[in-house]
MIBA-702467 format. One line per field, with one value per residue: residue in one letter; chain; z, y, x of N, C-alpha, C in turn. Coordinates in steps of 0.02 Angstrom, whole numbers. Layout:
% residues N
residu = c(A / ...)
chaine = c(A / ...)
n_zz = c(Z / ...)
n_yy = c(Y / ...)
n_xx = c(X / ...)
ca_zz = c(Z / ...)
ca_yy = c(Y / ...)
ca_xx = c(X / ...)
c_zz = c(Z / ...)
c_yy = c(Y / ...)
c_xx = c(X / ...)
This chain:
% residues 213
residu = c(M / L / I / P / L / V / L / A / T / T / G / A / A / A / A / A / V / P / T / G / D / R / P / T / S / P / D / L / D / V / A / P / R / I / R / S / G / V / A / I / G / L / S / L / G / A / G / V / A / G / A / K / G / Y / P / N / A / S / S / D / I / G / D / P / A / D / Y / S / A / S / G / F / M / G / G / T / S / G / S / L / L / V / M / G / A / L / S / D / Y / L / N / F / G / F / W / F / G / T / S / T / F / R / N / G / D / W / R / S / S / G / G / G / A / G / L / R / L / E / V / F / P / L / I / A / A / V / P / R / L / A / G / L / G / L / F / G / Q / F / G / I / G / G / A / N / L / L / S / S / N / P / A / H / P / E / A / S / G / V / Q / S / F / L / G / T / G / A / L / Y / E / W / S / I / G / S / L / F / G / G / H / F / G / V / G / P / S / L / E / Y / D / A / M / W / S / Q / P / F / E / R / H / G / L / V / A / S / V / R / I / V / F / Y / G / G / P)
chaine = c(A / A / A / A / A / A / A / A / A / A / A / A / A / A / A / A / A / A / A / A / A / A / A / A / A / A / A / A / A / A / A / A / A / A / A / A / A / A / A / A / A / A / A / A / A / A / A / A / A / A / A / A / A / A / A / A / A / A / A / A / A / A / A / A / A / A / A / A / A / A / A / A / A / A / A / A / A / A / A / A / A / A / A / A / A / A / A / A / A / A / A / A / A / A / A / A / A / A / A / A / A / A / A / A / A / A / A / A / A / A / A / A / A / A / A / A / A / A / A / A / A / A / A / A / A / A / A / A / A / A / A / A / A / A / A / A / A / A / A / A / A / A / A / A / A / A / A / A / A / A / A / A / A / A / A / A / A / A / A / A / A / A / A / A / A / A / A / A / A / A / A / A / A / A / A / A / A / A / A / A / A / A / A / A / A / A / A / A / A / A / A / A / A / A / A / A / A / A / A / A / A / A / A / A / A / A / A / A / A / A / A / A / A)
n_zz = c(-614 / -583 / -662 / -616 / -489 / -520 / -583 / -477 / -389 / -467 / -479 / -345 / -323 / -416 / -361 / -251 / -301 / -320 / -408 / -462 / -377 / -258 / -96 / 41 / 172 / 327 / 392 / 293 / 251 / 354 / 420 / 443 / 609 / 684 / 612 / 480 / 330 / 287 / 345 / 438 / 507 / 633 / 674 / 800 / 865 / 949 / 945 / 900 / 781 / 647 / 529 / 373 / 242 / 82 / -1 / -116 / -251 / -394 / -409 / -281 / -216 / -135 / -102 / 32 / 100 / 89 / 162 / 285 / 449 / 574 / 697 / 840 / 852 / 933 / 918 / 842 / 759 / 637 / 562 / 435 / 404 / 278 / 240 / 192 / 278 / 234 / 281 / 438 / 457 / 381 / 334 / 211 / 117 / 108 / 167 / 240 / 293 / 413 / 492 / 620 / 682 / 803 / 876 / 981 / 881 / 755 / 639 / 568 / 448 / 371 / 254 / 183 / 74 / 30 / 9 / 126 / 226 / 339 / 443 / 535 / 610 / 709 / 743 / 731 / 782 / 909 / 993 / 1097 / 1066 / 959 / 925 / 894 / 776 / 623 / 519 / 363 / 266 / 119 / -1 / -64 / -16 / 56 / 133 / 243 / 311 / 425 / 494 / 645 / 638 / 523 / 446 / 414 / 281 / 205 / 195 / 87 / 1 / -116 / -76 / -75 / 29 / 169 / 290 / 438 / 563 / 723 / 800 / 922 / 951 / 1028 / 1032 / 1045 / 1095 / 994 / 842 / 724 / 670 / 661 / 737 / 851 / 848 / 952 / 1008 / 1046 / 942 / 865 / 764 / 632 / 524 / 364 / 254 / 99 / -25 / -161 / -123 / 13 / 172 / 300 / 457 / 575 / 736 / 804 / 927 / 941 / 962 / 897 / 819 / 748 / 650 / 611 / 483 / 479 / 583)
n_yy = c(-3942 / -4053 / -4034 / -3911 / -3962 / -4065 / -3990 / -3910 / -4007 / -4062 / -3949 / -3930 / -4048 / -4031 / -3922 / -3981 / -4060 / -4071 / -3947 / -3957 / -3897 / -3937 / -4008 / -3922 / -3923 / -3842 / -3805 / -3770 / -3645 / -3560 / -3412 / -3368 / -3388 / -3379 / -3357 / -3249 / -3151 / -3055 / -3123 / -3083 / -3107 / -3147 / -3263 / -3312 / -3393 / -3522 / -3652 / -3810 / -3867 / -3955 / -3964 / -4011 / -4048 / -3999 / -3880 / -3767 / -3817 / -3912 / -3986 / -4011 / -4088 / -4238 / -4263 / -4316 / -4233 / -4108 / -4108 / -4056 / -4057 / -4010 / -4057 / -4041 / -3881 / -3730 / -3603 / -3465 / -3419 / -3336 / -3290 / -3213 / -3203 / -3204 / -3218 / -3282 / -3300 / -3420 / -3491 / -3541 / -3654 / -3651 / -3576 / -3495 / -3453 / -3357 / -3375 / -3302 / -3323 / -3322 / -3389 / -3428 / -3529 / -3597 / -3668 / -3707 / -3722 / -3704 / -3612 / -3575 / -3496 / -3452 / -3439 / -3424 / -3442 / -3463 / -3560 / -3576 / -3675 / -3686 / -3784 / -3812 / -3934 / -3977 / -3901 / -3920 / -4051 / -4055 / -3928 / -3856 / -3869 / -3787 / -3702 / -3779 / -3821 / -3885 / -3871 / -3841 / -3797 / -3748 / -3724 / -3630 / -3608 / -3543 / -3584 / -3590 / -3660 / -3624 / -3631 / -3599 / -3638 / -3615 / -3719 / -3803 / -3828 / -3717 / -3752 / -3749 / -3702 / -3689 / -3730 / -3847 / -3820 / -3881 / -3882 / -3933 / -3946 / -3914 / -3807 / -3695 / -3584 / -3440 / -3326 / -3154 / -2984 / -2842 / -2749 / -2622 / -2684 / -2814 / -2954 / -3026 / -3175 / -3283 / -3390 / -3546 / -3638 / -3785 / -3845 / -3942 / -3922 / -3939 / -3922 / -3954 / -4005 / -4057 / -4028 / -3990 / -3994 / -3958 / -3982 / -3950 / -3919 / -3821 / -3718 / -3600 / -3435 / -3382 / -3250 / -3180 / -3065 / -3055 / -2994 / -2999 / -3024)
n_xx = c(-3641 / -3561 / -3448 / -3383 / -3346 / -3257 / -3155 / -3113 / -3064 / -2962 / -2878 / -2838 / -2767 / -2665 / -2599 / -2542 / -2442 / -2267 / -2173 / -2049 / -1960 / -1838 / -1847 / -1776 / -1654 / -1683 / -1566 / -1476 / -1507 / -1484 / -1418 / -1243 / -1181 / -1068 / -948 / -906 / -884 / -734 / -578 / -447 / -289 / -162 / -33 / 68 / 209 / 308 / 433 / 507 / 630 / 711 / 843 / 919 / 1037 / 1108 / 1218 / 1139 / 1169 / 1195 / 1312 / 1354 / 1261 / 1230 / 1361 / 1453 / 1542 / 1487 / 1374 / 1256 / 1185 / 1072 / 1019 / 908 / 830 / 782 / 655 / 562 / 409 / 304 / 149 / 50 / -121 / -240 / -397 / -561 / -713 / -810 / -917 / -993 / -922 / -804 / -653 / -556 / -411 / -262 / -91 / 56 / 219 / 357 / 505 / 626 / 754 / 869 / 1019 / 1161 / 1258 / 1201 / 1098 / 941 / 845 / 691 / 552 / 386 / 240 / 67 / -84 / -219 / -325 / -457 / -556 / -704 / -772 / -865 / -974 / -1115 / -1133 / -1070 / -1098 / -1033 / -902 / -881 / -779 / -669 / -550 / -477 / -334 / -250 / -109 / -24 / 107 / 243 / 414 / 567 / 724 / 868 / 1020 / 1139 / 1302 / 1394 / 1521 / 1644 / 1691 / 1588 / 1477 / 1356 / 1181 / 1041 / 888 / 749 / 589 / 449 / 307 / 219 / 95 / 6 / -122 / -204 / -327 / -400 / -535 / -595 / -729 / -714 / -741 / -797 / -795 / -816 / -930 / -890 / -800 / -678 / -580 / -492 / -359 / -268 / -151 / -82 / 44 / 117 / 252 / 325 / 460 / 530 / 650 / 756 / 893 / 880 / 795 / 673 / 595 / 467 / 388 / 266 / 194 / 66 / -10 / -158 / -243 / -386 / -476 / -642 / -741 / -879 / -1029)
ca_zz = c(-545 / -581 / -694 / -569 / -435 / -548 / -594 / -412 / -363 / -507 / -461 / -279 / -331 / -451 / -315 / -203 / -335 / -327 / -475 / -480 / -322 / -212 / -25 / 69 / 245 / 357 / 413 / 237 / 240 / 414 / 413 / 488 / 677 / 718 / 568 / 414 / 306 / 280 / 406 / 436 / 572 / 645 / 714 / 827 / 906 / 962 / 942 / 883 / 711 / 626 / 457 / 346 / 170 / 46 / -35 / -172 / -313 / -415 / -402 / -211 / -190 / -130 / -79 / 106 / 126 / 87 / 197 / 351 / 487 / 633 / 758 / 862 / 863 / 958 / 884 / 838 / 692 / 632 / 498 / 420 / 374 / 242 / 219 / 194 / 314 / 186 / 321 / 506 / 456 / 334 / 315 / 156 / 91 / 99 / 224 / 227 / 357 / 421 / 554 / 634 / 734 / 814 / 935 / 992 / 822 / 692 / 633 / 507 / 435 / 312 / 246 / 129 / 62 / -6 / 24 / 193 / 235 / 408 / 446 / 603 / 594 / 764 / 761 / 740 / 822 / 979 / 992 / 1145 / 1034 / 895 / 911 / 878 / 704 / 591 / 463 / 320 / 223 / 73 / -46 / -80 / 30 / 52 / 198 / 242 / 372 / 431 / 553 / 674 / 620 / 451 / 411 / 392 / 224 / 209 / 158 / 72 / -56 / -124 / -61 / -64 / 99 / 191 / 362 / 460 / 635 / 755 / 834 / 957 / 943 / 1067 / 1005 / 1095 / 1072 / 933 / 813 / 656 / 648 / 662 / 802 / 853 / 871 / 978 / 1040 / 1032 / 887 / 864 / 694 / 606 / 460 / 327 / 192 / 69 / -95 / -170 / -83 / 81 / 203 / 369 / 488 / 639 / 775 / 831 / 964 / 926 / 978 / 834 / 827 / 684 / 649 / 562 / 464 / 491 / 652)
ca_yy = c(-3953 / -4102 / -4007 / -3869 / -4002 / -4099 / -3940 / -3890 / -4063 / -4066 / -3893 / -3942 / -4100 / -4003 / -3879 / -4022 / -4095 / -4029 / -3919 / -3959 / -3872 / -3989 / -3988 / -3903 / -3927 / -3776 / -3789 / -3743 / -3576 / -3522 / -3365 / -3383 / -3362 / -3377 / -3331 / -3225 / -3093 / -3062 / -3146 / -3061 / -3123 / -3162 / -3321 / -3303 / -3451 / -3547 / -3724 / -3842 / -3888 / -3984 / -3954 / -4047 / -4045 / -3981 / -3816 / -3767 / -3823 / -3983 / -4019 / -4027 / -4133 / -4308 / -4267 / -4315 / -4177 / -4047 / -4120 / -4025 / -4075 / -3967 / -4082 / -3999 / -3809 / -3694 / -3539 / -3432 / -3412 / -3291 / -3294 / -3168 / -3241 / -3163 / -3269 / -3266 / -3348 / -3439 / -3513 / -3555 / -3714 / -3649 / -3517 / -3512 / -3395 / -3358 / -3364 / -3280 / -3335 / -3326 / -3422 / -3433 / -3578 / -3600 / -3700 / -3681 / -3727 / -3694 / -3564 / -3585 / -3447 / -3469 / -3408 / -3453 / -3415 / -3510 / -3565 / -3601 / -3698 / -3700 / -3818 / -3819 / -3987 / -4000 / -3848 / -3948 / -4113 / -4040 / -3854 / -3827 / -3871 / -3752 / -3667 / -3826 / -3824 / -3916 / -3829 / -3861 / -3744 / -3773 / -3673 / -3633 / -3569 / -3549 / -3586 / -3607 / -3686 / -3595 / -3654 / -3552 / -3664 / -3604 / -3782 / -3835 / -3792 / -3694 / -3790 / -3704 / -3722 / -3666 / -3792 / -3853 / -3811 / -3912 / -3877 / -3957 / -3942 / -3904 / -3743 / -3681 / -3513 / -3409 / -3262 / -3100 / -2916 / -2821 / -2689 / -2607 / -2733 / -2881 / -2976 / -3059 / -3243 / -3292 / -3455 / -3579 / -3686 / -3828 / -3865 / -3974 / -3893 / -3972 / -3891 / -4002 / -4002 / -4106 / -4016 / -3966 / -4002 / -3937 / -4003 / -3916 / -3923 / -3753 / -3698 / -3529 / -3400 / -3358 / -3202 / -3164 / -3019 / -3072 / -2933 / -3007 / -3037)
ca_xx = c(-3621 / -3507 / -3387 / -3344 / -3317 / -3198 / -3103 / -3086 / -3025 / -2900 / -2834 / -2809 / -2716 / -2607 / -2562 / -2506 / -2388 / -2207 / -2164 / -1978 / -1918 / -1818 / -1851 / -1711 / -1649 / -1680 / -1498 / -1437 / -1526 / -1470 / -1362 / -1187 / -1188 / -1003 / -895 / -927 / -846 / -662 / -545 / -377 / -261 / -92 / -16 / 136 / 223 / 376 / 435 / 571 / 637 / 774 / 856 / 977 / 1041 / 1168 / 1215 / 1093 / 1208 / 1190 / 1377 / 1366 / 1209 / 1252 / 1430 / 1453 / 1582 / 1447 / 1311 / 1249 / 1124 / 1072 / 988 / 852 / 841 / 723 / 646 / 497 / 380 / 246 / 113 / -6 / -176 / -289 / -445 / -632 / -754 / -861 / -973 / -971 / -880 / -749 / -613 / -510 / -375 / -189 / -47 / 125 / 251 / 430 / 526 / 698 / 771 / 941 / 1048 / 1228 / 1301 / 1167 / 1043 / 902 / 792 / 652 / 486 / 346 / 173 / 25 / -155 / -235 / -394 / -476 / -621 / -731 / -820 / -907 / -1022 / -1182 / -1133 / -1051 / -1096 / -986 / -836 / -886 / -716 / -615 / -540 / -419 / -312 / -194 / -83 / 27 / 132 / 314 / 454 / 640 / 756 / 939 / 1050 / 1206 / 1339 / 1442 / 1587 / 1654 / 1708 / 1526 / 1448 / 1286 / 1130 / 985 / 848 / 680 / 555 / 378 / 289 / 156 / 83 / -58 / -127 / -269 / -333 / -462 / -549 / -648 / -752 / -708 / -742 / -830 / -767 / -838 / -979 / -861 / -777 / -614 / -573 / -424 / -349 / -204 / -146 / -23 / 52 / 177 / 271 / 379 / 486 / 576 / 671 / 811 / 954 / 871 / 730 / 667 / 533 / 459 / 327 / 259 / 134 / 55 / -71 / -189 / -296 / -415 / -533 / -694 / -778 / -950 / -1048)
c_zz = c(-540 / -609 / -648 / -513 / -458 / -557 / -528 / -382 / -400 / -489 / -394 / -283 / -365 / -405 / -265 / -234 / -340 / -399 / -495 / -426 / -275 / -141 / 1 / 144 / 274 / 376 / 357 / 227 / 301 / 402 / 461 / 556 / 709 / 676 / 502 / 394 / 297 / 347 / 400 / 505 / 573 / 686 / 735 / 874 / 914 / 960 / 928 / 810 / 701 / 551 / 436 / 270 / 144 / 20 / -98 / -239 / -332 / -405 / -330 / -183 / -192 / -107 / -2 / 136 / 128 / 124 / 266 / 383 / 554 / 698 / 778 / 874 / 890 / 923 / 884 / 766 / 695 / 564 / 495 / 382 / 341 / 210 / 213 / 234 / 269 / 220 / 392 / 508 / 420 / 325 / 260 / 131 / 87 / 165 / 199 / 292 / 355 / 487 / 558 / 691 / 742 / 875 / 942 / 930 / 757 / 697 / 566 / 503 / 372 / 310 / 188 / 123 / 24 / 16 / 93 / 196 / 309 / 409 / 519 / 600 / 648 / 784 / 775 / 788 / 895 / 984 / 1040 / 1119 / 966 / 876 / 892 / 802 / 685 / 533 / 424 / 279 / 180 / 25 / -62 / -32 / 18 / 122 / 190 / 309 / 374 / 496 / 578 / 661 / 545 / 412 / 386 / 336 / 238 / 170 / 146 / 13 / -59 / -123 / -67 / 11 / 112 / 266 / 379 / 536 / 659 / 792 / 874 / 957 / 988 / 1035 / 1060 / 1060 / 1009 / 909 / 741 / 628 / 646 / 732 / 795 / 876 / 893 / 1011 / 1019 / 969 / 894 / 793 / 681 / 536 / 429 / 265 / 163 / -4 / -102 / -127 / -8 / 107 / 276 / 395 / 556 / 670 / 814 / 867 / 958 / 960 / 913 / 850 / 758 / 694 / 593 / 546 / 475 / 564 / 672)
c_yy = c(-4000 / -4074 / -3960 / -3908 / -4038 / -4051 / -3919 / -3944 / -4070 / -4011 / -3903 / -3995 / -4073 / -3959 / -3919 / -4059 / -4049 / -4008 / -3917 / -3933 / -3930 / -3965 / -3973 / -3909 / -3856 / -3755 / -3756 / -3669 / -3531 / -3476 / -3384 / -3351 / -3347 / -3343 / -3309 / -3166 / -3108 / -3083 / -3131 / -3073 / -3133 / -3226 / -3315 / -3360 / -3467 / -3622 / -3750 / -3863 / -3919 / -3976 / -3993 / -4040 / -4023 / -3909 / -3822 / -3765 / -3897 / -4020 / -4041 / -4079 / -4205 / -4317 / -4263 / -4257 / -4112 / -4054 / -4088 / -4047 / -4041 / -4002 / -4036 / -3927 / -3780 / -3627 / -3514 / -3429 / -3364 / -3296 / -3240 / -3208 / -3193 / -3212 / -3240 / -3320 / -3365 / -3465 / -3521 / -3611 / -3705 / -3580 / -3538 / -3448 / -3407 / -3350 / -3341 / -3286 / -3334 / -3362 / -3424 / -3482 / -3580 / -3644 / -3674 / -3680 / -3706 / -3641 / -3575 / -3532 / -3467 / -3433 / -3440 / -3420 / -3468 / -3506 / -3596 / -3618 / -3714 / -3728 / -3827 / -3870 / -4003 / -3951 / -3877 / -4008 / -4100 / -3964 / -3824 / -3830 / -3837 / -3716 / -3713 / -3833 / -3863 / -3873 / -3862 / -3802 / -3771 / -3717 / -3684 / -3588 / -3578 / -3548 / -3603 / -3636 / -3663 / -3619 / -3599 / -3575 / -3657 / -3667 / -3818 / -3796 / -3770 / -3740 / -3743 / -3732 / -3686 / -3728 / -3788 / -3847 / -3845 / -3906 / -3903 / -3954 / -3932 / -3837 / -3741 / -3606 / -3493 / -3342 / -3210 / -3033 / -2904 / -2756 / -2682 / -2660 / -2804 / -2901 / -3012 / -3132 / -3254 / -3360 / -3486 / -3622 / -3725 / -3854 / -3898 / -3946 / -3932 / -3931 / -3940 / -3988 / -4052 / -4091 / -4006 / -3981 / -3980 / -3957 / -3971 / -3927 / -3857 / -3746 / -3622 / -3502 / -3369 / -3309 / -3180 / -3115 / -3040 / -3009 / -2937 / -3024 / -3110)
c_xx = c(-3562 / -3442 / -3349 / -3312 / -3255 / -3141 / -3071 / -3042 / -2959 / -2852 / -2801 / -2755 / -2654 / -2566 / -2522 / -2447 / -2328 / -2196 / -2090 / -1933 / -1902 / -1825 / -1781 / -1713 / -1646 / -1609 / -1458 / -1451 / -1513 / -1410 / -1306 / -1196 / -1121 / -950 / -925 / -883 / -772 / -633 / -471 / -346 / -186 / -86 / 56 / 151 / 296 / 375 / 505 / 570 / 705 / 782 / 918 / 978 / 1108 / 1163 / 1170 / 1131 / 1209 / 1256 / 1390 / 1317 / 1233 / 1323 / 1431 / 1492 / 1542 / 1381 / 1311 / 1184 / 1127 / 1056 / 931 / 873 / 776 / 716 / 575 / 474 / 321 / 215 / 59 / -58 / -225 / -338 / -515 / -667 / -814 / -924 / -948 / -920 / -813 / -719 / -565 / -477 / -301 / -153 / 22 / 162 / 327 / 445 / 602 / 708 / 847 / 958 / 1120 / 1272 / 1268 / 1113 / 1008 / 847 / 755 / 586 / 449 / 279 / 133 / -47 / -166 / -310 / -405 / -546 / -640 / -788 / -872 / -962 / -1091 / -1183 / -1118 / -1044 / -1046 / -914 / -837 / -821 / -659 / -609 / -478 / -399 / -256 / -172 / -27 / 46 / 205 / 353 / 528 / 670 / 830 / 960 / 1123 / 1238 / 1385 / 1513 / 1597 / 1670 / 1646 / 1494 / 1377 / 1241 / 1072 / 946 / 782 / 637 / 480 / 365 / 223 / 151 / 13 / -61 / -198 / -268 / -398 / -472 / -607 / -666 / -749 / -716 / -781 / -799 / -790 / -887 / -954 / -840 / -710 / -622 / -502 / -419 / -283 / -208 / -81 / -15 / 119 / 190 / 327 / 396 / 537 / 589 / 728 / 872 / 942 / 801 / 732 / 597 / 528 / 391 / 321 / 193 / 126 / -7 / -96 / -244 / -320 / -472 / -580 / -735 / -852 / -965 / -1035)
């Protein structure tokens, strides 16, 4: 009588002891509600930029006679976004973009490509701001600066590219089991190299198709 009671008590105690599995938060196992699947989109905008520098030749760099600076220019930009929605909080992938700015005396065209990261940090803390995101993109690009006055030398270069900004996204529509996200964004972009640099501030409309629900 005593032995079966001891065995039963020991078995119940053993069943109550963890066997190596760590407790997990229910939040970690929740399926994405807002963003999932492939994320393909466009960002189209307008803004201002300024460029300065030298011709892309080592013999011209540092020579005041070969230096050009545009002042403020207005223009447009566009980007193609190819990403994956890794969770409700995170999109990661690639961007490809071009832009053109000009004023009465100068014109600057450029483009680039690289990696893009979008983070949506307020989903849990402030659900009504679930669409507010921050993003960064970096890579390599090329741009030039041309003057309508032939006396001013051209400036150009192949540059590192860095962009950062904020966006807001509303979920709209459904298609092929996925949905669209659309909203505004504001970004600061910088391109720089030894002979040439360009900085700009652009306001855009961003639309993305998410392959998941």
